[in-house]
C-alpha positions as CSV (number, residue, x, y, z in Angstrom):
1,M,121.8,-111.4,-121.2
2,S,124.2,-110.7,-118.8
3,T,124.8,-107.0,-116.7
4,D,127.6,-106.7,-119.0
5,Q,125.6,-107.9,-121.8
6,H,123.5,-105.3,-121.1
7,R,126.0,-102.3,-120.9
8,A,127.8,-103.7,-123.5
9,T,124.6,-102.8,-125.9
10,A,124.4,-99.8,-124.1
11,A,127.5,-98.5,-124.5
12,A,127.1,-99.4,-128.5
13,I,123.5,-97.9,-129.0
14,L,124.9,-94.6,-127.7
15,P,127.3,-93.0,-130.2
16,L,124.7,-94.6,-132.7
17,V,122.1,-91.8,-131.3
18,G,124.9,-88.6,-131.4
19,G,126.7,-89.3,-128.2
20,P,125.8,-87.9,-124.5
21,D,125.0,-84.4,-126.1
22,N,122.2,-85.4,-127.8
23,I,119.9,-86.9,-125.3
24,G,117.3,-84.8,-124.1
25,S,115.2,-87.4,-122.0
26,I,115.5,-91.5,-121.4
27,A,112.7,-93.5,-121.0
28,H,111.5,-96.8,-121.5
29,C,108.2,-98.9,-121.7
30,M,107.4,-102.3,-122.0
31,T,109.7,-103.4,-125.5
32,R,111.0,-99.8,-126.0
33,L,113.7,-97.5,-125.0
34,R,112.8,-94.3,-125.5
35,I,115.0,-91.1,-126.4
36,G,114.2,-87.5,-126.7
37,L,117.2,-86.1,-129.1
38,H,118.1,-82.2,-129.0
39,D,119.8,-83.1,-133.2
40,R,117.7,-86.0,-135.1
41,S,120.3,-85.7,-137.7
42,L,123.3,-87.1,-135.7
43,V,121.2,-90.7,-135.5
44,D,122.9,-93.4,-137.5
45,D,120.0,-95.7,-138.4
46,E,121.4,-98.4,-140.1
47,A,124.2,-98.9,-137.8
48,L,121.4,-99.1,-135.1
49,R,119.4,-101.8,-137.0
50,A,122.7,-103.4,-137.1
51,L,122.9,-104.2,-133.2
52,P,122.2,-107.8,-132.7
53,A,120.4,-106.6,-129.7
54,V,118.1,-104.0,-131.8
55,L,115.1,-105.2,-133.2
56,G,113.9,-102.2,-135.0
57,V,113.6,-98.0,-134.2
58,V,110.3,-96.3,-134.3
59,E,110.3,-92.8,-134.9
60,D,107.5,-90.8,-133.0
61,D,107.4,-88.3,-130.4
62,T,110.7,-89.8,-129.4
63,Y,113.1,-91.5,-131.0
64,Q,112.0,-95.3,-129.9
65,I,114.9,-98.5,-129.9
66,V,112.9,-102.2,-129.7
67,L,115.2,-104.1,-127.9
68,G,112.0,-106.1,-126.2
69,P,110.3,-107.1,-123.0
70,G,112.7,-107.9,-120.5
71,A,115.7,-106.3,-121.8
72,V,114.6,-102.9,-122.4
73,A,114.4,-102.7,-118.6
74,R,117.8,-103.9,-118.5
75,V,119.3,-101.6,-121.0
76,T,117.6,-98.5,-119.6
77,P,119.5,-97.8,-116.5
78,E,122.8,-98.6,-117.8
79,F,121.9,-96.3,-120.9
80,E,121.1,-93.7,-118.7
81,A,124.8,-94.7,-116.7
82,L,126.6,-94.1,-120.3
83,V,124.9,-91.0,-120.9
84,A,125.3,-89.5,-117.3
85,E,129.3,-90.4,-117.5
86,G,129.6,-88.8,-120.5
87,R,128.3,-85.8,-119.5
88,R,131.0,-85.4,-116.6
89,G,133.7,-86.0,-119.3
90,T,134.2,-89.8,-118.7
91,P,133.6,-91.3,-122.4
92,P,131.7,-95.0,-122.5
93,A,132.9,-97.8,-122.9
94,A,134.0,-99.1,-125.9
95,P,131.7,-101.8,-126.8
96,P,132.7,-105.4,-127.4
97,A,133.3,-106.6,-130.8
98,T,130.0,-109.1,-130.8
99,A,127.9,-105.7,-130.0
100,T,129.0,-103.6,-132.6
101,A,127.2,-103.0,-136.3
102,P,129.1,-104.5,-139.3
103,P,130.5,-102.4,-141.9
104,P,127.1,-100.7,-144.3
105,A,129.3,-102.7,-147.3
106,A,128.4,-106.2,-145.0
107,E,124.2,-105.1,-145.1
108,P,122.3,-106.8,-148.1
109,V,121.1,-104.2,-150.8
110,T,117.7,-105.1,-150.4
111,A,117.4,-105.3,-146.6
112,R,118.5,-101.7,-146.6
113,Q,116.7,-100.6,-149.1
114,L,113.6,-102.0,-147.2
115,A,114.9,-100.6,-144.1
116,Q,115.0,-97.3,-145.4
117,R,111.5,-97.6,-147.3
118,G,110.3,-98.4,-143.3
119,A,111.9,-95.2,-142.2
120,A,110.6,-93.0,-144.8
121,L,106.8,-94.4,-143.8
122,K,107.5,-94.0,-140.7
123,A,108.4,-90.4,-140.7
124,A,106.0,-89.5,-143.0
125,Q,103.5,-90.9,-141.0
126,A,104.6,-90.0,-137.6
127,A,104.3,-86.3,-138.9
128,R,100.7,-87.0,-140.2
129,N,100.1,-87.9,-136.7
130,A,100.9,-84.5,-135.4
131,T,97.8,-83.9,-134.7
132,P,95.9,-82.5,-131.4
133,V,93.9,-85.0,-131.6
134,K,96.4,-88.2,-131.8
135,L,98.4,-86.0,-129.3
136,A,96.2,-85.8,-126.7
137,L,96.1,-89.4,-127.2
138,R,99.5,-89.8,-126.8
139,R,99.5,-88.5,-123.7
140,V,96.8,-90.5,-122.8
141,A,99.1,-93.2,-122.9
142,N,101.7,-91.8,-121.3
143,I,99.5,-91.6,-117.9
144,F,98.7,-95.6,-118.2
145,V,102.0,-97.1,-119.9
146,P,104.0,-96.7,-117.1
147,L,101.5,-98.8,-115.2
148,I,101.6,-101.5,-117.2
149,P,104.9,-103.9,-115.8
150,A,102.3,-103.5,-112.4
151,L,99.3,-104.7,-114.4
152,I,101.4,-107.7,-115.4
153,G,102.6,-108.6,-112.4
154,C,98.9,-108.6,-110.1
155,G,97.6,-110.2,-113.5
156,I,100.3,-113.0,-113.5
157,I,99.6,-113.8,-109.5
158,A,96.0,-113.8,-109.6
159,G,95.7,-116.2,-112.8
160,L,98.4,-118.3,-110.1
161,N,96.0,-117.7,-107.1
162,G,92.6,-118.2,-109.4
163,L,94.5,-121.6,-110.1
164,L,95.4,-123.1,-106.6
165,V,91.5,-122.1,-105.9
166,N,90.4,-124.2,-108.3
167,T,92.7,-126.9,-107.1
168,G,92.1,-126.6,-103.7
169,R,95.9,-126.8,-103.2
170,L,97.9,-124.3,-100.7
171,P,94.8,-122.6,-98.6
172,A,96.9,-120.9,-96.6
173,V,98.7,-119.0,-99.5
174,V,95.5,-118.5,-101.2
175,P,94.6,-114.9,-98.8
176,A,98.1,-113.9,-99.4
177,L,98.5,-114.2,-103.1
178,A,94.8,-112.4,-103.3
179,A,95.8,-109.5,-101.1
180,I,99.1,-109.1,-103.5
181,A,97.3,-109.4,-106.8
182,S,94.6,-107.1,-105.3
183,G,96.2,-104.2,-103.5
184,F,97.2,-102.8,-106.6
185,M,94.2,-102.6,-108.3
186,S,92.2,-101.4,-105.8
187,L,94.3,-98.2,-105.5
188,I,94.6,-97.6,-109.6
189,A,92.7,-94.6,-109.3
190,V,95.7,-92.8,-107.5
191,F,98.7,-93.6,-109.7
192,V,96.3,-92.9,-112.4
193,G,95.8,-89.2,-110.7
194,L,99.4,-88.7,-110.1
195,N,100.4,-89.2,-113.6
196,T,97.7,-87.4,-115.1
197,A,98.9,-84.3,-112.7
198,K,102.7,-85.1,-114.0
199,E,102.0,-85.4,-117.7
200,F,99.9,-81.9,-117.8
201,G,101.9,-79.9,-115.6
202,G,100.7,-80.0,-112.1
203,T,101.6,-81.3,-109.1
204,P,101.6,-85.0,-108.8
205,V,100.6,-85.6,-105.4
206,L,97.7,-83.2,-105.5
207,G,96.3,-85.4,-108.7
208,G,96.9,-88.5,-106.9
209,A,95.0,-86.9,-103.8
210,V,91.9,-85.5,-105.7
211,A,91.9,-89.4,-107.4
212,A,92.0,-90.9,-104.0
213,I,88.7,-89.6,-103.4
214,I,87.0,-92.0,-105.4
215,V,88.9,-95.3,-103.6
216,F,87.8,-94.1,-99.9
217,P,85.4,-96.3,-98.6
218,G,84.0,-93.0,-97.1
219,V,82.4,-91.6,-99.9
220,A,79.5,-94.4,-99.6
221,K,78.3,-92.1,-96.7
222,I,78.0,-89.0,-98.7
223,D,74.2,-88.1,-100.6
224,A,74.7,-86.6,-103.7
225,F,71.2,-85.4,-105.4
226,G,69.4,-88.3,-103.5
227,H,72.1,-90.8,-104.6
228,H,74.7,-92.2,-102.8
229,L,78.0,-93.0,-103.6
230,A,79.9,-96.3,-104.3
231,P,83.7,-96.5,-103.6
232,G,85.6,-97.0,-106.8
233,Q,82.4,-95.3,-108.8
234,G,84.5,-93.8,-111.9
235,G,87.0,-95.7,-111.6
236,V,90.2,-94.8,-113.8
237,L,88.2,-92.7,-116.1
238,G,87.1,-90.7,-113.0
239,A,90.4,-90.2,-111.9
240,L,91.8,-89.7,-115.4
241,A,89.1,-86.1,-115.3
242,A,89.5,-85.8,-111.5
243,A,93.1,-85.0,-111.9
244,L,93.3,-83.1,-115.2
245,L,90.3,-80.6,-113.0
246,A,92.9,-80.7,-110.5
247,V,95.9,-79.6,-112.6
248,Q,93.6,-77.2,-114.2
249,V,92.5,-75.5,-110.7
250,E,96.1,-75.4,-109.9
251,K,97.6,-73.4,-112.6
252,W,94.8,-70.6,-112.1
253,C,95.8,-70.3,-108.7
254,R,98.8,-69.6,-109.7
255,T,98.1,-66.9,-111.9
256,W,96.5,-65.3,-108.8
257,V,98.0,-66.0,-105.3
258,P,100.7,-64.1,-103.8
259,E,104.1,-66.3,-103.1
260,A,104.0,-66.1,-100.1
261,L,100.8,-67.5,-99.7
262,D,100.9,-69.9,-102.2
263,S,102.3,-73.2,-100.8
264,L,99.3,-72.9,-98.1
265,V,96.7,-71.7,-100.3
266,T,97.4,-72.9,-103.6
267,P,97.0,-76.8,-102.6
268,T,94.3,-76.2,-100.5
269,L,91.8,-74.4,-103.2
270,T,93.0,-77.3,-105.8
271,V,92.1,-80.3,-103.1
272,L,89.3,-78.4,-102.2
273,V,87.6,-77.1,-105.3
274,A,88.5,-80.7,-108.1
275,G,87.6,-82.5,-104.8
276,L,83.6,-81.4,-104.6
277,A,83.3,-81.6,-108.3
278,T,84.8,-85.1,-108.4
279,L,82.1,-85.7,-105.7
280,F,79.0,-84.0,-107.0
281,G,80.0,-84.8,-110.4
282,L,82.6,-86.3,-112.0
283,M,82.0,-89.7,-110.2
284,F,78.6,-89.8,-112.0
285,V,79.8,-89.1,-114.9
286,A,82.9,-91.4,-115.3
287,G,80.3,-93.8,-113.3
288,A,78.1,-94.4,-116.3
289,V,80.7,-93.3,-119.0
290,A,82.5,-96.9,-117.9
291,S,79.8,-99.1,-117.2
292,A,78.4,-98.6,-120.7
293,I,82.5,-99.5,-121.8
294,G,81.9,-102.7,-119.9
295,S,78.4,-103.0,-121.0
296,F,79.4,-102.3,-124.5
297,A,81.9,-104.3,-124.3
298,T,80.1,-107.3,-123.3
299,W,76.8,-107.1,-126.0
300,L,79.5,-106.5,-128.7
301,L,81.2,-109.7,-128.6
302,Q,77.4,-111.6,-127.5
303,Y,75.8,-110.5,-130.2
304,G,78.5,-109.2,-132.6
305,G,81.1,-112.3,-132.1
306,A,82.8,-113.0,-135.4
307,F,81.9,-110.1,-137.3
308,A,82.9,-108.3,-134.4
309,G,86.3,-110.1,-134.0
310,L,86.7,-109.7,-137.9
311,V,86.5,-106.3,-138.1
312,L,88.8,-105.6,-134.2
313,G,91.2,-108.2,-135.5
314,G,91.7,-107.0,-139.1
315,L,91.7,-102.6,-138.3
316,F,94.3,-103.0,-135.0
317,L,97.2,-103.1,-137.3
318,P,96.0,-99.5,-139.1
319,L,95.3,-98.4,-136.1
320,V,98.7,-98.6,-134.6
321,M,100.1,-96.9,-138.0
322,L,97.3,-94.4,-137.7
323,G,98.3,-94.1,-133.7
324,L,94.6,-94.8,-132.7
325,H,95.6,-97.6,-130.9
326,Q,96.2,-95.8,-127.8
327,A,92.7,-94.2,-127.5
328,L,92.1,-98.4,-125.9
329,I,94.5,-98.1,-122.9
330,P,91.7,-96.3,-120.8
331,I,89.5,-98.6,-122.4
332,H,91.1,-101.5,-121.2
333,T,92.4,-100.6,-117.6
334,T,88.8,-99.8,-117.3
335,L,87.7,-103.6,-117.9
336,I,90.4,-104.8,-116.3
337,E,89.1,-103.1,-113.1
338,Q,85.6,-103.8,-113.7
339,T,85.3,-107.6,-114.4
340,G,89.1,-108.2,-114.0
341,H,90.5,-108.7,-117.3
342,T,89.6,-106.9,-120.8
343,V,88.5,-109.0,-123.5
344,L,88.9,-107.1,-126.4
345,L,93.1,-107.6,-126.1
346,P,93.1,-111.2,-127.0
347,I,91.0,-110.2,-130.1
348,L,93.3,-107.7,-131.1
349,A,96.2,-109.7,-130.5
350,M,95.3,-111.7,-133.6
351,A,96.6,-108.9,-135.3
352,G,100.4,-109.9,-135.0
353,A,99.2,-112.9,-135.3
354,G,98.5,-112.4,-139.0
355,Q,101.7,-110.3,-139.2
356,V,103.6,-113.5,-138.4
357,G,102.3,-115.9,-140.7
358,A,102.3,-112.7,-143.5
359,A,106.3,-112.5,-143.0
360,L,107.0,-116.3,-142.9
361,A,105.0,-116.3,-146.1
362,V,107.2,-113.5,-147.3
363,Y,110.2,-116.2,-146.4
364,C,109.3,-118.7,-148.0
365,R,108.9,-116.8,-151.6
366,L,112.0,-115.3,-151.6
367,P,114.2,-118.9,-151.7
368,R,117.3,-116.6,-153.1
369,N,116.7,-113.2,-151.2
370,R,119.2,-113.7,-148.4
371,S,118.7,-110.2,-147.3
372,I,115.1,-110.3,-146.4
373,R,115.3,-113.7,-144.9
374,T,117.8,-112.7,-143.0
375,T,115.4,-110.1,-141.8
376,V,112.5,-112.1,-141.3
377,K,114.3,-114.9,-139.4
378,S,115.8,-112.2,-136.8
379,A,112.9,-110.4,-136.5
380,L,110.3,-113.7,-136.1
381,P,110.9,-114.7,-132.2
382,A,110.2,-111.1,-131.3
383,G,107.2,-111.0,-133.8
384,L,105.8,-114.4,-132.1
385,L,106.4,-112.7,-128.7
386,G,103.8,-110.0,-129.8
387,V,106.9,-107.5,-130.7
388,G,105.8,-106.8,-134.0
389,E,107.6,-103.5,-134.6
390,P,110.2,-105.1,-136.7
391,L,108.4,-107.2,-139.0
392,I,106.4,-104.7,-139.8
393,Y,108.6,-101.5,-140.7
394,G,111.4,-104.1,-142.1
395,V,109.2,-106.4,-144.1
396,S,105.3,-106.5,-144.5
397,L,105.0,-102.3,-144.5
398,P,107.8,-101.8,-147.4
399,L,106.2,-104.4,-149.5
400,G,102.9,-102.7,-149.5
401,R,100.8,-106.2,-150.2
402,P,101.7,-108.0,-147.5
403,F,100.4,-105.5,-144.7
404,V,97.4,-105.7,-146.2
405,T,97.3,-109.5,-145.8
406,A,98.7,-109.3,-143.2
407,C,95.5,-107.8,-141.9
408,V,93.8,-110.0,-143.3
409,G,95.4,-112.9,-141.4
410,G,94.8,-110.5,-138.5
411,A,90.8,-110.4,-139.6
412,A,90.6,-114.1,-139.6
413,G,91.7,-114.5,-136.4
414,G,89.6,-111.9,-134.4
415,A,86.7,-113.4,-136.1
416,F,87.6,-117.3,-134.7
417,V,88.1,-115.8,-131.1
418,G,85.2,-113.6,-131.3
419,L,82.9,-116.7,-132.7
420,C,83.8,-118.4,-129.3
421,H,82.9,-115.6,-127.3
422,Q,79.4,-115.9,-128.5
423,L,79.1,-119.6,-128.3
424,G,80.3,-118.9,-124.2
425,I,83.3,-119.3,-124.2
426,A,84.2,-116.0,-123.2
427,F,87.2,-115.1,-122.1
428,G,90.1,-112.3,-121.6
429,S,93.3,-110.5,-120.4
430,T,94.0,-109.5,-116.5
431,A,96.8,-106.9,-117.9
432,I,97.7,-104.6,-121.0
433,G,100.7,-104.9,-123.0
434,P,101.8,-108.4,-123.7
435,S,100.3,-109.6,-126.8
436,G,101.2,-113.0,-128.7
437,W,102.7,-116.1,-127.0
438,A,103.5,-114.1,-124.3
439,L,99.5,-113.5,-123.1
440,F,99.4,-117.1,-122.5
441,P,99.9,-116.4,-118.5
442,L,97.6,-113.7,-118.6
443,L,94.6,-114.8,-120.0
444,D,91.5,-115.6,-117.7
445,G,87.8,-117.0,-118.5
446,S,85.1,-118.2,-117.2
447,S,85.0,-121.8,-119.0
448,G,88.1,-123.3,-117.5
449,M,91.7,-122.5,-118.4
450,G,92.0,-125.1,-120.4
451,L,89.5,-124.0,-123.1
452,T,90.5,-120.9,-122.8
453,V,94.2,-121.4,-123.7
454,A,92.8,-124.0,-126.2
455,V,90.6,-121.1,-128.5
456,Y,93.1,-118.3,-127.5
457,A,96.2,-120.9,-129.4
458,G,93.5,-122.2,-131.9
459,G,93.1,-118.4,-132.9
460,L,97.1,-117.4,-133.1
461,G,97.1,-120.4,-135.6
462,V,94.2,-119.2,-137.7
463,G,95.6,-115.7,-138.1
464,Y,99.0,-117.4,-138.7
465,L,97.7,-119.7,-141.5
466,V,95.8,-117.3,-143.0
467,G,98.0,-114.3,-143.0
468,F,100.4,-117.0,-144.7
469,A,98.2,-118.1,-147.3
470,A,96.8,-114.9,-148.3
471,T,100.5,-113.1,-148.4
472,Y,101.4,-116.8,-150.6
473,F,99.1,-116.2,-152.7
474,F,98.6,-112.4,-152.8
475,G,100.8,-110.7,-151.3
476,L,103.2,-110.7,-153.6
477,T,103.2,-110.0,-157.4
478,R,104.8,-111.5,-160.7
479,R,107.1,-108.2,-161.2
480,M,108.2,-108.3,-157.4
481,L,108.6,-112.0,-157.2
482,T,111.3,-112.0,-160.2
483,D,112.9,-108.5,-159.0
484,L,112.8,-109.7,-155.3
485,N,114.4,-112.5,-155.8
486,A,116.8,-111.9,-158.7
487,G,119.3,-111.5,-155.9
488,P,121.0,-108.1,-154.0
489,G,119.4,-105.0,-156.5
490,S,117.3,-102.1,-155.7
491,I,113.2,-102.3,-156.3
492,P,112.4,-100.6,-159.4
493,A,110.5,-97.1,-159.0
494,T,107.7,-98.3,-160.8
495,E,106.9,-101.3,-158.4
496,Q,107.3,-99.4,-155.5
497,Q,104.9,-97.0,-156.4
498,A,102.4,-100.0,-157.3
499,S,103.2,-101.8,-153.6
500,E,102.6,-98.3,-152.2
501,A,99.5,-98.2,-154.1
502,A,98.2,-101.4,-152.6
503,M,99.3,-100.4,-149.3
504,A,97.0,-96.8,-149.9
């Protein structure tokens, strides 16, 4: 997609979210444009979903427009520029005809109803997710999500370097690639400290300064309570705790330090107090927790095998719905920091495979419902690449039963990968973020790349097949098939209640 097309997409989105004056904040993650809105009622959800470049919308603490990996990083700066122009009084350029939404009347009725039901379910879930624990998990996720692009880039370079080492090719290049791949990971604690302080209202550089203590080689000379520290001990968990403490110390200082002395006293006390607590407490505690996480993950797959994979793969979609999947981000990062990859992510990715299989079954079972089949076809490529929101909120979740059978497919794929781990074919992902087919370049294992890729592909295949079969035979009742195959029309209230009860 060219720059003009990215700008056209941004120009098409802007009026549908209320224009420049309705935008409070703009950010993006791996797949979504995240917008803070002043007035939610000004957003035209249906028109947004109808845009060719939009894969779906998700409402959470921000309004999130799913554009897909790659595209979102290019559309976001164009969107920011158009918002800035609009606030200066320059109207955004009108989007070309290919980027505008079709008139609502042209959209099939059934697809619109599914989208409305998906939006209602999302809104209800967002309200349930506004608990202190889940809000805290979101803030933790906000710390780690900005690090994902660097994790992906360094992970792929590390995989390429490993391939060169194993084949003995380009030996002169290997040290350079090793330095490029490892540099970020050696200092990831500093970036976690910066983002933590920023997220919780402190001065980012002070959070980074305290977190930097953890990776400083000189800590090996410190004897704390009869034990010598190791550089990196505690890792990202220690950095997170250290920066949180620094934020609290900084805020406490600002309550009593005179303004004339603030620039000298506050940063000094913040770094000193939080630094001492990090050296003589937090590094030990966080190090023990990080070691326990690594040991438990290894034990879980070594002895739990297929059962552990079944549970992880089957429950991941519900965890996403509940917002609890964000608690896994620091765990993934800790495992990557310890071993170079996270063994959990390939198993959790099987949930997306079950979702794809379920969507394909819905497509096959509804031959006369052009609207739902069109939704499936448009969302399927993104689903294969691990972007599951369009299929979840546009197809399976509003229908109810297919969401459950998609979880069954994810459980089967997870059980397959877990069984292979138990048999000694252990592998993981060198980065977090991608899923589905997009995870192949990030796979890393001790059994060789060929076998690793084969097992992961086998897990995806099992997830596709079981998700398809479970949905084909059990995902749609006779009443649902009759109503949904009758052509454009409404889903009866009794069937809506039945599907919602099945989902619950």
